[in-house]
C-alpha positions, 0 to 999 in steps of 0.5 A: 373157245380159248383167250390166247392172251390168257393162254400165252401170258400164262405161258409166261408166268409158268416159264417163270414158275419152272424158273424160280423153283429151280431158283428155290432147289438150287439154294436148297442145295447151296444152303447160302444167299450170295449175289442176291438182293433178297428183297427183290424177290420178295417184291416179285413174290408180292406182286404174284400173290396180286396178280392171283387176284387181279387176273381173274378180274381179266377173266384169265383163269389160266394166267391166275393158276400159273401166276400161282405157282409163280408167286408161290415159287417165290415166297418159298425162295425168300423163306429158305433165303431168310432161313439162310441168311439168319443161319450165316449170321448166327455162325459168322458171330460164334468166335 
């Protein structure tokens, strides 16, 4: 039997994941971070990884899987953002 609470929550997590992966694609295209406070995404990535542990305790396996995709997307975005911010700083320090 389908747990509709798990299914609905998983759909929200999956929707968030799609949007987060679109952010990753946009960041890779732009190769620059602007107008974003990157620690916010780090916070949500961390929370997302916690959800991967927490959802199974709630017997919500669909949410755990969808939440893993969202947490991974946020983590990838943070890594890319830090990479591009580091490059921007190096470029700005050159004469």
